[in-house]
Phi, psi and omega in degrees: 000135177252162183230149180228164175281139178298343180254359179198096185295344180276349178271099190240145181216170171280172176299314179304314180295319179294323180297312182286331179279328174077297185233142179293147175308331182276004183089355180282167176257148181279145179217156180294127177285325182267158174236082182294146174271105182251024181299322179297315177300314180301317179293338179281347176275119176252184187291353178263353182295135175283161176298324179298322178295316176299312180302315180297318176296323177291316181299316181295318184281333181267327192233018185302334177296331185248337181230100180300164186306315184293321179289326179297321180293317181293321181297319178296319178295317182290321184281333189234070172279008178231169184214157171289172174219155175241128175242136177274111182277313176202191185295340182261326195239130165257148173248119175270102183282115182248024189243026184264014176269185189292334178255007177061038176214156179304334186287351171303322183298310180291318181293319182291322177297315180300313181298318181289327178291315180295318176299323177296313183288333182272351184302129182072015179242154175266007178292139174239153180232145173244113181273124177242119185221146172256146181220145172262002179155284189283328180305310184302314180293321181293315179295320180298316179295316186291324186261358185300130176063019173286140183288143172064019180225125169250154183233128174243122183247126176257129177220149183283122184304130177075009184234018169235156180293153180304321179290323174302315181296318178300320183298332183252357183243007184245358186276315179077209182053243186269009180256115183243123182256126177247117180271110190266133175280083181170199183261175174300322180298324175298315179302314183296318179298318180298317178298313182295321180298323182293323184289336182259008180266112184295337181287351177255004186299325185293344183287330184079050181291139170220167184242149173244013171285172179293355170291341179274130181301328180294339171274322189283313184305310180295338176295342175285340189291325185282338170296316184292319177299314182295320180295327179293333175277331185262006187307133182095339176256072187307128195232158166254138173264130175254123193238107170304127198230135174233287177270356170071017171294318181299315180295315182301319178299320177294322175298320176298319177300321177296320181291335179276359175117004179296136183276090182232138176292295178193184182235146172253117174272105184261119178243166167274209182291352173272088197249029189298324182282314173302326177294318177301319182294334178274318188259343185073008179242124179263115186232085175302148182208167181300141181285151176247148186278135181225176174292336175261071196297329184291351178253013179278077184230122181263345181222073188295123185301317189288353177295333176297320175294321179298316180298316178300316180299324181258014178051040179059023182262101184294327179298317180296317180297320181298333179295334183254336189231131173248127179274153178212138182239130181233120183279174185296321181297318178293326178296311178297321182293325179288322174302314179294318181299317180297323177291314181293318189274320187244355183062033188237134184264128176232150176280168182298328178291318180295321177301320174305313181296314183297316179299319179294323178293315180298324183280347190287335185080002179287148181283329185218117180228133173252117185262128176285118179265108195272346181200155175291140179303330184295342179286349185229052188302319182295317180293316183299319180293321177299321183281315193255338179095007175206163179284148172285153176293153180249130170290162182305323184297333181272320176306322184295334185252348193296334183252009179283158181278131178287134178230106177212164178246127178276129175226163178285178179267031181260130175300331177294321177292321175297314179302315178299318179294317180295321180290326175295325186278327194233005181262000000 
């Protein structure tokens, strides 16, 4: 499979090249040029298939020219020592739990695969990589865990000061070694802009920058795997996937899986008040705007990067996009109310992002909806206590970091300041 830039279809690369380059020189995002028909492969996965089996089959079929079958199996085992789980909430809603990895968030799947892929491609080479990534919360902790102590790879994480949960911040600022945390005086959109500016700055070319955001194909491709695994478990229960959405990488991965033949009715793109994509689906006008702060902070994105991939996939045809995607907007009050209702009614703990998805699913009128649960409720103890009146339980991965000392460097939201910092660190 070859990949091209969303802004220049003639700019084509291999998977390895796209992974290490991260972003196209023209500012575009890489996307799959081919649309393989994988229906036969999907049908071969049954309800007994492990997630590693699904991942191995997908790696071999999508990337077999670069990662042979035997290596695909080893890569899947190394990248995914954890698996999703499915919980039946009620007759209408299934919950696809994606928080059983090391940082307790869905982004562990993409980050772990990206780290393992880079390690695979760098083996026996003197090449070094510097991962530069922006986070609104979960990406940073997942990337920090996935890349920690990896040889020949340094990681620089930008996160908005005061706009991530305390536990999210601890997860990305307490590891040290090859993990460097930069606390930005601004929003996630500022962090994302600064990262993009760095990738297109020729004076930083010698550093060897790559990205671990969902703009990187190595993060995006494996996010399709759990849709495929879930469908193998839900077969016969024809479903709609409801995707809590911020930067829209998770939804884009599901859309790719659908184009490859996955049996999905359609998708619900559930956002908080940062509603530029649902508004686009209603008005046909895409208007990025400054993000606003909400209780579901990891979705506070006013200019989602992956929308560019979505536009490419649908050839800028909003009517075609509407056939596959239904928008939904959930405000803060309904988010907190849903967290409490789920606790009171089902004795089940959900994070605010998952609550956004559940509320959108309940309001959709669909008979069968699978909601992606993007993070463990324990990552958002303050929000959970505000909603439910008690603290959420903590998984072991969060207990281990909550009392560690934060180590980060505060910088402005200027791309020039980031550039200066990167040159100091890696020149």
